[in-house]
TORNU-928389 format. One record per residue: x, y, z of N, C-alpha, C in turn. Coordinates in pm, whole numbers, padded with zeros to 5 digits, always signed. Example, Ala and Ser with C-alpha at 12.3 -4.5 7.8 and 13.67 -1.06 7.14 Angstrom:
+01319-00569+00780+01230-00450+00780+01320-00330+00780+01285-00225+00708+01367-00106+00714+01290+00003+00787
//
This chain:
+13903-09787-08992+13962-09677-08917+13859-09621-08820+13905-09585-08704+13817-09531-08601+13840-09381-08591+13730-09311-08572+13734-09165-08572+13693-09109-08438+13749-08994-08405+13705-08918-08290+13616-08808-08345+13488-08814-08310+13392-08716-08361+13383-08600-08263+13400-08479-08314+13401-08359-08232+13299-08260-08282+13231-08197-08189+13143-08084-08221+13204-07961-08155+13220-07855-08232+13282-07732-08181+13184-07616-08197+13206-07513-08117+13119-07395-08126+13151-07310-08248+13280-07300-08280+13322-07216-08392+13433-07287-08469+13396-07353-08577+13493-07431-08654+13598-07342-08721+13570-07214-08736+13668-07124-08795+13793-07111-08709+13784-07145-08581+13898-07137-08489+13981-07265-08489+13937-07367-08561+14006-07497-08563+14099-07505-08683+14223-07541-08657+14321-07562-08764+14288-07698-08827+14240-07698-08950+14197-07820-09017+14307-07880-09106+14430-07832-09093+14536-07886-09178+14574-08027-09131+14591-08115-09226+14626-08254-09197+14758-08261-09120+14851-08176-09156+14983-08176-09092+14971-08146-08942+14888-08051-08905+14869-08018-08764+14809-08135-08688+14708-08198-08744+14643-08311-08678+14735-08432-08669+14823-08448-08767+14919-08558-08762+15018-08538-08647+15052-08414-08618+15138-08385-08503+15071-08429-08372+14937-08433-08372+14860-08475-08255+14831-08624-08257+14887-08695-08355+14871-08840-08361+14763-08890-08453+14688-08798-08515+14582-08839-08607+14641-08878-08742+14571-08964-08810+14610-09001-08945+14559-08899-09046+14443-08839-09014+14380-08741-09102+14272-08669-09023+14216-08564-09081+14105-08490-09023+14005-08461-09134+13875-08469-09101+13771-08451-09201+13670-08348-09151+13634-08256-09239+13526-08162-09211+13396-08239-09232+13321-08262-09123+13200-08343-09130+13074-08258-09146+13091-08131-09180+12976-08044-09202+12927-07980-09074+12863-07867-09089+12814-07795-08971+12931-07761-08880+12914-07786-08751+13020-07762-08654+13089-07892-08615+13093-07988-08705+13145-08120-08675+13277-08147-08746+13367-08214-08672+13498-08253-08722+13517-08400-08687+13583-08473-08775+13619-08611-08745+13770-08624-08761+13835-08660-08649+13979-08686-08651+13998-08836-08658+14070-08883-08757+14089-09026-08778+14217-09069-08705+14199-09155-08604+14310-09201-08523+14336-09350-08537+14243-09426-08592+14260-09570-08598+14233-09632-08462+14299-09743-08434+14271-09821-08313+14305-09746-08184+14390-09645-08190+14430-09572-08069+14327-09469-08024+14215-09459-08093+14118-09353-08063+14063-09363-07921+14051-09481-07866+14001-09494-07729+14093-09424-07630+14223-09440-07648+14319-09372-07559+14312-09221-07576+14298-09176-07698+14290-09033-07725+14165-08976-07660+14053-09046-07671+13927-09000-07611+13940-08985-07460+14000-09082-07395+14017-09076-07249+14106-08958-07211+14216-08939-07283+14306-08827-07255+14236-08693-07275+14156-08682-07379+14082-08558-07406+13979-08531-07298+13907-08634-07255+13808-08617-07148+13876-08574-07018+13990-08635-06986+14065-08596-06866+14111-08452-06874+14159-08412-06990+14205-08274-07010+14091-08175-06993+13976-08204-07054+13861-08114-07043+13808-08108-06900+13812-08221-06830+13769-08223-06689+13861-08135-06604+13991-08143-06630+14088-08061-06556+14066-07912-06587+14040-07877-06711+14012-07737-06745+13888-07687-06671+13785-07771-06664+13662-07734-06593+13691-07714-06445+13770-07804-06388+13806-07794-06246+13882-07664-06220+13977-07632-06305+14055-07509-06289+13967-07386-06303+13876-07390-06398+13783-07279-06419+13695-07258-06297+13647-07366-06240+13561-07357-06121+13638-07305-06001+13767-07336-05992+13850-07284-05882+13873-07135-05899+13890-07091-06023+13911-06950-06051+13783-06870-06030+13668-06934-06055+13538-06871-06040+13446-06967-05964+13448-06964-05831+13371-07061-05752+13221-07053-05774+13172-06947-05835+13028-06936-05861+12988-06996-05993+13087-07039-06072+13058-07102-06202+12988-07234-06182+12897-07260-06270+12822-07386-06263+12866-07477-06374
//
């Protein structure tokens, strides 16, 4: 199984229920200690990673448009 490894600033804000992650296409989610989470997606993880990177890039772009002085 292939996992998407995530580091978050505040894990208390992350819904760690398996049911929620399954709605997002994951097979399971694991608390990897510290501020780390592993979402188990299997072979589709590459597609999920690309979609997540595109989403985060778009959020950054929108943020920079709202605040042109943001770096």
